[in-house]
C-alpha positions, 0 to 999 in steps of 0.5 A, spaced: 036 757 944 042 760 942 046 757 948 043 750 947 046 750 940 053 752 943 052 746 948 050 741 942 056 744 938 061 744 944 059 736 945 060 735 938 067 738 938 069 734 944 066 728 941 070 729 934 076 731 939 075 724 943 075 720 936 081 724 934 085 722 940 082 715 939 084 714 932 091 717 934 092 712 940 090 706 935 095 709 930 100 709 936 098 701 937 099 699 930 106 703 930 108 699 936 105 693 936 102 692 929 095 691 927 094 685 931 096 689 937 089 693 936 084 692 941 079 696 944 083 695 951 090 696 948 087 703 944 084 705 950 090 704 955 094 708 950 089 714 949 089 714 957 081 713 957 076 707 959 075 702 954 068 703 954 069 710 951 073 707 945 067 702 944 062 708 944 065 712 939 067 705 935 062 699 936 067 694 932 074 693 932 073 694 924 070 701 925 076 703 929 081 700 924 077 703 918 077 710 922 085 709 923 086 707 916 082 712 913 086 718 917 092 716 914 089 715 907 086 722 908 093 725 909 095 721 903 089 724 899 091 731 901 098 730 899 097 727 892 091 732 890 096 737 892 101 734 887 096 733 881 093 740 882 100 743 882 104 745 875 110 742 878 113 735 875 107 730 878 112 725 878 117 728 882 112 730 887 110 722 887 117 720 888 118 725 894 112 722 897 115 715 896 121 717 899 118 720 905 117 713 907 124 713 909 124 719 913 119 724 916 113 719 913 116 712 915 111 711 921 105 713 917 107 709 911 108 703 916 101 704 919 098 704 912 102 699 910 100 694 916 093 696 915 092 696 908 095 688 908 090 687 914 085 689 909 086 682 905 083 679 911 078 684 913 073 687 908 071 693 911 078 695 910 078 695 903 075 701 900 080 705 905 086 701 903 084 702 895 084 710 896 092 710 895 092 706 889 086 710 886 089 717 887 096 714 884 092 712 878 089 719 878 096 722 878 098 717 873 092 719 868 095 726 868 101 723 865 098 718 860 092 715 857 095 708 857 091 703 862 097 698 862 102 704 864 097 707 870 097 700 873 104 699 872 105 706 875 101 704 881 105 697 882 111 700 882 109 706 887 107 700 891 113 696 890 118 702 892 114 704 898 114 696 901 122 696 899 123 702 902 120 700 909 123 693 908 130 697 908 131 694 901 132 700 897 134 707 899 129 713 898 133 716 893 128 721 890 131 722 883 132 715 882 125 714 884 123 719 879 127 716 874 123 709 875 117 712 875 118 716 868 121 709 865 115 705 867 110 710 864 115 710 857 116 702 857 108 701 858 106 706 853 106 703 846 
């Protein structure tokens, strides 16, 4: 009986690894070709597996896209959670996270932005797309009780990320921190 449990656990582990490989391949396709380039076939080709396997693990294209976006938002959630739980300057932590859009986090930020924008047309993606905003709101509420200030901080964080990705704004962490602080002060009575 113990051996049978190991077989099941081994299969489950292989299945989890395969799902992760497919999600990674999906993100690679999004980074290279945009969300419009994602099909079961293109993801399978990227992963080096038969298309039937992508369909086995993700029955619909929405399932595949939701899993890809969720993997990105999970990474952001962990990062924001560490900022919220730390004793450090929370706005500085958020500024650092936003600034990463121009550096080591650029590919992840591009994929997140692309998939979040797609959520406007694909309702299945919306819950995952909202997670970034929900966590920025949680961080903002550690600084203020003013709902308008919270909303303004979320909008600024989104706008700064977009501007950095578009190359319209440099990822100057100090300047981003100043802007985040200013929006909280100006929105609060």
